N, CA, C and O atoms as a GROMACS GRO file, in nm:
protein
  308
    1MET      N    1   4.897   8.626   3.177
    1MET     CA    2   5.023   8.556   3.157
    1MET      C    3   5.064   8.491   3.288
    1MET      O    4   5.046   8.550   3.395
    2SER      N    5   5.119   8.370   3.281
    2SER     CA    6   5.157   8.299   3.403
    2SER      C    7   5.300   8.330   3.443
    2SER      O    8   5.374   8.398   3.370
    3ASP      N    9   5.339   8.280   3.560
    3ASP     CA   10   5.475   8.301   3.609
    3ASP      C   11   5.569   8.189   3.568
    3ASP      O   12   5.682   8.182   3.617
    4HIS      N   13   5.525   8.100   3.478
    4HIS     CA   14   5.608   7.988   3.436
    4HIS      C   15   5.725   8.037   3.350
    4HIS      O   16   5.709   8.131   3.272
    5PRO      N   17   5.842   7.973   3.365
    5PRO     CA   18   5.954   8.011   3.278
    5PRO      C   19   5.924   7.972   3.133
    5PRO      O   20   5.837   7.889   3.106
    6LEU      N   21   5.994   8.032   3.043
    6LEU     CA   22   5.977   8.005   2.900
    6LEU      C   23   5.987   7.856   2.870
    6LEU      O   24   5.914   7.806   2.784
    7SER      N   25   6.077   7.786   2.938
    7SER     CA   26   6.097   7.643   2.911
    7SER      C   27   5.971   7.562   2.941
    7SER      O   28   5.942   7.466   2.870
    8ALA      N   29   5.896   7.598   3.044
    8ALA     CA   30   5.776   7.525   3.081
    8ALA      C   31   5.664   7.549   2.980
    8ALA      O   32   5.580   7.462   2.958
    9ILE      N   33   5.662   7.665   2.919
    9ILE     CA   34   5.556   7.702   2.826
    9ILE      C   35   5.582   7.645   2.687
    9ILE      O   36   5.491   7.592   2.624
   10SER      N   37   5.704   7.656   2.639
   10SER     CA   38   5.731   7.627   2.498
   10SER      C   39   5.840   7.525   2.472
   10SER      O   40   5.864   7.491   2.356
   11GLY      N   41   5.907   7.474   2.574
   11GLY     CA   42   6.018   7.384   2.551
   11GLY      C   43   6.147   7.455   2.514
   11GLY      O   44   6.246   7.390   2.480
   12LEU      N   45   6.147   7.588   2.520
   12LEU     CA   46   6.265   7.667   2.490
   12LEU      C   47   6.332   7.712   2.618
   12LEU      O   48   6.266   7.732   2.720
   13LEU      N   49   6.463   7.728   2.613
   13LEU     CA   50   6.540   7.773   2.728
   13LEU      C   51   6.601   7.909   2.701
   13LEU      O   52   6.652   7.935   2.592
   14THR      N   53   6.597   7.996   2.800
   14THR     CA   54   6.664   8.125   2.790
   14THR      C   55   6.815   8.103   2.801
   14THR      O   56   6.860   7.992   2.828
   15THR      N   57   6.891   8.208   2.780
   15THR     CA   58   7.036   8.198   2.794
   15THR      C   59   7.074   8.154   2.935
   15THR      O   60   7.162   8.070   2.952
   16VAL      N   61   7.009   8.210   3.036
   16VAL     CA   62   7.039   8.173   3.175
   16VAL      C   63   7.006   8.026   3.201
   16VAL      O   64   7.083   7.955   3.265
   17GLU      N   65   6.891   7.981   3.151
   17GLU     CA   66   6.851   7.841   3.170
   17GLU      C   67   6.944   7.746   3.093
   17GLU      O   68   6.981   7.640   3.143
   18ALA      N   69   6.979   7.784   2.971
   18ALA     CA   70   7.069   7.700   2.890
   18ALA      C   71   7.207   7.692   2.956
   18ALA      O   72   7.268   7.585   2.959
   19ALA      N   73   7.255   7.803   3.006
   19ALA     CA   74   7.385   7.804   3.074
   19ALA      C   75   7.382   7.712   3.196
   19ALA      O   76   7.476   7.637   3.219
   20ALA      N   77   7.276   7.718   3.273
   20ALA     CA   78   7.263   7.631   3.390
   20ALA      C   79   7.259   7.485   3.347
   20ALA      O   80   7.321   7.400   3.411
   21PHE      N   81   7.188   7.455   3.241
   21PHE     CA   82   7.179   7.318   3.189
   21PHE      C   83   7.318   7.265   3.151
   21PHE      O   84   7.351   7.150   3.179
   22LEU      N   85   7.398   7.350   3.086
   22LEU     CA   86   7.532   7.311   3.042
   22LEU      C   87   7.639   7.330   3.149
   22LEU      O   88   7.754   7.290   3.131
   23ARG      N   89   7.600   7.391   3.261
   23ARG     CA   90   7.692   7.424   3.370
   23ARG      C   91   7.802   7.520   3.324
   23ARG      O   92   7.920   7.505   3.357
   24LEU      N   93   7.758   7.617   3.246
   24LEU     CA   94   7.844   7.726   3.200
   24LEU      C   95   7.784   7.856   3.251
   24LEU      O   96   7.672   7.858   3.301
   25SER      N   97   7.858   7.964   3.239
   25SER     CA   98   7.802   8.094   3.275
   25SER      C   99   7.725   8.149   3.155
   25SER      O  100   7.758   8.117   3.041
   26PRO      N  101   7.624   8.232   3.180
   26PRO     CA  102   7.555   8.297   3.069
   26PRO      C  103   7.651   8.376   2.981
   26PRO      O  104   7.635   8.380   2.859
   27ARG      N  105   7.750   8.439   3.042
   27ARG     CA  106   7.848   8.517   2.965
   27ARG      C  107   7.926   8.428   2.869
   27ARG      O  108   7.957   8.469   2.757
   28THR      N  109   7.959   8.306   2.911
   28THR     CA  110   8.029   8.212   2.823
   28THR      C  111   7.943   8.181   2.701
   28THR      O  112   7.994   8.180   2.588
   29LEU      N  113   7.814   8.156   2.722
   29LEU     CA  114   7.725   8.131   2.607
   29LEU      C  115   7.717   8.253   2.516
   29LEU      O  116   7.715   8.239   2.394
   30GLU      N  117   7.712   8.371   2.575
   30GLU     CA  118   7.709   8.494   2.494
   30GLU      C  119   7.835   8.506   2.410
   30GLU      O  120   7.828   8.539   2.292
   31ASP      N  121   7.950   8.479   2.470
   31ASP     CA  122   8.077   8.483   2.396
   31ASP      C  123   8.078   8.379   2.284
   31ASP      O  124   8.127   8.406   2.175
   32MET      N  125   8.024   8.261   2.313
   32MET     CA  126   8.019   8.155   2.211
   32MET      C  127   7.929   8.193   2.094
   32MET      O  128   7.956   8.153   1.981
   33ARG      N  129   7.824   8.269   2.120
   33ARG     CA  130   7.739   8.316   2.010
   33ARG      C  131   7.817   8.410   1.920
   33ARG      O  132   7.802   8.405   1.798
   34VAL      N  133   7.900   8.494   1.977
   34VAL     CA  134   7.980   8.590   1.899
   34VAL      C  135   8.083   8.517   1.813
   34VAL      O  136   8.103   8.551   1.697
   35THR      N  137   8.148   8.416   1.871
   35THR     CA  138   8.254   8.345   1.800
   35THR      C  139   8.204   8.229   1.714
   35THR      O  140   8.278   8.175   1.633
   36GLY      N  141   8.077   8.191   1.732
   36GLY     CA  142   8.022   8.081   1.654
   36GLY      C  143   8.066   7.945   1.703
   36GLY      O  144   8.060   7.848   1.627
   37THR      N  145   8.109   7.934   1.827
   37THR     CA  146   8.159   7.806   1.880
   37THR      C  147   8.059   7.735   1.970
   37THR      O  148   8.085   7.623   2.016
   38GLY      N  149   7.947   7.798   1.997
   38GLY     CA  150   7.850   7.741   2.090
   38GLY      C  151   7.739   7.665   2.022
   38GLY      O  152   7.743   7.640   1.901
   39PRO      N  153   7.640   7.627   2.101
   39PRO     CA  154   7.525   7.553   2.047
   39PRO      C  155   7.435   7.641   1.961
   39PRO      O  156   7.439   7.764   1.970
   40ARG      N  157   7.356   7.577   1.879
   40ARG     CA  158   7.260   7.647   1.793
   40ARG      C  159   7.162   7.723   1.881
   40ARG      O  160   7.120   7.674   1.986
   41TYR      N  161   7.126   7.843   1.838
   41TYR     CA  162   7.031   7.926   1.913
   41TYR      C  163   6.935   7.993   1.816
   41TYR      O  164   6.955   7.991   1.694
   42PHE      N  165   6.831   8.052   1.871
   42PHE     CA  166   6.730   8.120   1.791
   42PHE      C  167   6.705   8.258   1.850
   42PHE      O  168   6.714   8.276   1.972
   43LYS      N  169   6.674   8.354   1.766
   43LYS     CA  170   6.636   8.488   1.811
   43LYS      C  171   6.488   8.505   1.783
   43LYS      O  172   6.441   8.482   1.672
   44LEU      N  173   6.415   8.547   1.885
   44LEU     CA  174   6.271   8.565   1.871
   44LEU      C  175   6.242   8.707   1.825
   44LEU      O  176   6.210   8.795   1.905
   45GLY      N  177   6.252   8.727   1.695
   45GLY     CA  178   6.226   8.857   1.637
   45GLY      C  179   6.350   8.918   1.576
   45GLY      O  180   6.461   8.868   1.597
   46PRO      N  181   6.332   9.026   1.501
   46PRO     CA  182   6.445   9.094   1.438
   46PRO      C  183   6.516   9.188   1.535
   46PRO      O  184   6.461   9.224   1.639
   47GLY      N  185   6.635   9.225   1.501
   47GLY     CA  186   6.705   9.325   1.579
   47GLY      C  187   6.800   9.268   1.682
   47GLY      O  188   6.793   9.151   1.720
   48LYS      N  189   6.890   9.355   1.726
   48LYS     CA  190   6.994   9.315   1.821
   48LYS      C  191   6.939   9.280   1.958
   48LYS      O  192   6.998   9.199   2.030
   49ARG      N  193   6.827   9.339   1.996
   49ARG     CA  194   6.773   9.320   2.130
   49ARG      C  195   6.667   9.211   2.140
   49ARG      O  196   6.603   9.196   2.244
   50SER      N  197   6.646   9.135   2.032
   50SER     CA  198   6.545   9.030   2.038
   50SER      C  199   6.594   8.917   2.130
   50SER      O  200   6.714   8.894   2.143
   51LYS      N  201   6.500   8.848   2.191
   51LYS     CA  202   6.529   8.744   2.290
   51LYS      C  203   6.597   8.625   2.223
   51LYS      O  204   6.555   8.582   2.115
   52VAL      N  205   6.700   8.573   2.287
   52VAL     CA  206   6.772   8.455   2.241
   52VAL      C  207   6.721   8.335   2.320
   52VAL      O  208   6.708   8.342   2.442
   53VAL      N  209   6.692   8.226   2.249
   53VAL     CA  210   6.648   8.103   2.314
   53VAL      C  211   6.721   7.984   2.254
   53VAL      O  212   6.775   7.990   2.143
   54TYR      N  213   6.722   7.875   2.330
   54TYR     CA  214   6.786   7.750   2.289
   54TYR      C  215   6.686   7.637   2.301
   54TYR      O  216   6.598   7.639   2.388
   55ARG      N  217   6.700   7.537   2.214
   55ARG     CA  218   6.622   7.414   2.229
   55ARG      C  219   6.711   7.314   2.302
   55ARG      O  220   6.830   7.304   2.274
   56LYS      N  221   6.653   7.240   2.396
   56LYS     CA  222   6.731   7.145   2.476
   56LYS      C  223   6.802   7.043   2.386
   56LYS      O  224   6.916   7.007   2.412
   57GLU      N  225   6.734   6.996   2.282
   57GLU     CA  226   6.796   6.897   2.194
   57GLU      C  227   6.918   6.953   2.122
   57GLU      O  228   7.012   6.878   2.093
   58ASP      N  229   6.919   7.083   2.092
   58ASP     CA  230   7.038   7.144   2.031
   58ASP      C  231   7.152   7.153   2.131
   58ASP      O  232   7.268   7.135   2.094
   59LEU      N  233   7.120   7.180   2.257
   59LEU     CA  234   7.225   7.183   2.360
   59LEU      C  235   7.285   7.044   2.377
   59LEU      O  236   7.407   7.030   2.386
   60GLU      N  237   7.200   6.942   2.381
   60GLU     CA  238   7.249   6.805   2.396
   60GLU      C  239   7.334   6.763   2.277
   60GLU      O  240   7.439   6.700   2.295
   61ALA      N  241   7.292   6.797   2.156
   61ALA     CA  242   7.369   6.763   2.036
   61ALA      C  243   7.505   6.833   2.038
   61ALA      O  244   7.606   6.775   1.998
   62TRP      N  245   7.506   6.958   2.084
   62TRP     CA  246   7.630   7.034   2.088
   62TRP      C  247   7.730   6.971   2.185
   62TRP      O  248   7.846   6.951   2.149
   63PHE      N  249   7.686   6.940   2.308
   63PHE     CA  250   7.784   6.887   2.402
   63PHE      C  251   7.822   6.743   2.371
   63PHE      O  252   7.929   6.698   2.412
   64THR      N  253   7.737   6.668   2.301
   64THR     CA  254   7.768   6.530   2.264
   64THR      C  255   7.891   6.524   2.173
   64THR      O  256   7.966   6.427   2.176
   65GLN      N  257   7.910   6.627   2.091
   65GLN     CA  258   8.024   6.626   1.999
   65GLN      C  259   8.158   6.635   2.071
   65GLN      O  260   8.262   6.611   2.011
   66PHE      N  261   8.157   6.668   2.200
   66PHE     CA  262   8.280   6.680   2.276
   66PHE      C  263   8.306   6.558   2.364
   66PHE      O  264   8.388   6.566   2.456
   67GLY      N  265   8.239   6.447   2.338
   67GLY     CA  266   8.261   6.326   2.416
   67GLY      C  267   8.384   6.249   2.366
   67GLY      O  268   8.408   6.240   2.246
   68PHE      N  269   8.458   6.195   2.459
   68PHE     CA  270   8.580   6.118   2.427
   68PHE      C  271   8.581   5.989   2.507
   68PHE      O  272   8.522   5.981   2.614
   69ASN      N  273   8.648   5.888   2.453
   69ASN     CA  274   8.668   5.762   2.524
   69ASN      C  275   8.806   5.753   2.586
   69ASN      O  276   8.827   5.676   2.680
   70SER      N  277   8.900   5.830   2.534
   70SER     CA  278   9.036   5.831   2.591
   70SER      C  279   9.104   5.963   2.558
   70SER      O  280   9.060   6.036   2.469
   71THR      N  281   9.212   5.992   2.630
   71THR     CA  282   9.285   6.117   2.606
   71THR      C  283   9.352   6.119   2.470
   71THR      O  284   9.381   6.227   2.418
   72SER      N  285   9.376   6.004   2.409
   72SER     CA  286   9.440   6.002   2.278
   72SER      C  287   9.347   6.053   2.168
   72SER      O  288   9.393   6.079   2.056
   73GLU      N  289   9.221   6.069   2.196
   73GLU     CA  290   9.126   6.117   2.096
   73GLU      C  291   9.120   6.268   2.087
   73GLU      O  292   9.061   6.320   1.993
   74TYR      N  293   9.177   6.342   2.180
   74TYR     CA  294   9.164   6.486   2.186
   74TYR      C  295   9.209   6.557   2.058
   74TYR      O  296   9.145   6.652   2.015
   75GLY      N  297   9.317   6.512   1.998
   75GLY     CA  298   9.373   6.579   1.882
   75GLY      C  299   9.300   6.548   1.753
   75GLY      O  300   9.329   6.611   1.651
   76ARG      N  301   9.208   6.453   1.752
   76ARG     CA  302   9.139   6.414   1.631
   76ARG      C  303   9.031   6.515   1.596
   76ARG      O  304   8.964   6.569   1.683
   77SER      N  305   9.015   6.538   1.468
   77SER     CA  306   8.909   6.630   1.422
   77SER      C  307   8.800   6.555   1.352
   77SER      O  308   8.702   6.615   1.306
   0.00000   0.00000   0.00000
């Protein structure tokens, strides 16, 4: 097995890598998973302790939904 991160091998990002990509803390992403407010994620295997990974395109799609052109758009759903 090589020393490459998961992202280099498979195109998947760990929670730490995804948090760095989004400039959030890993704990924030963990909280978002609990509340259902964060980006789409995948669990590699069954059970509570299975590894969580993110696809970069899902992270990009998630943050794109929060783009605004002016402050008057904030209240729109």
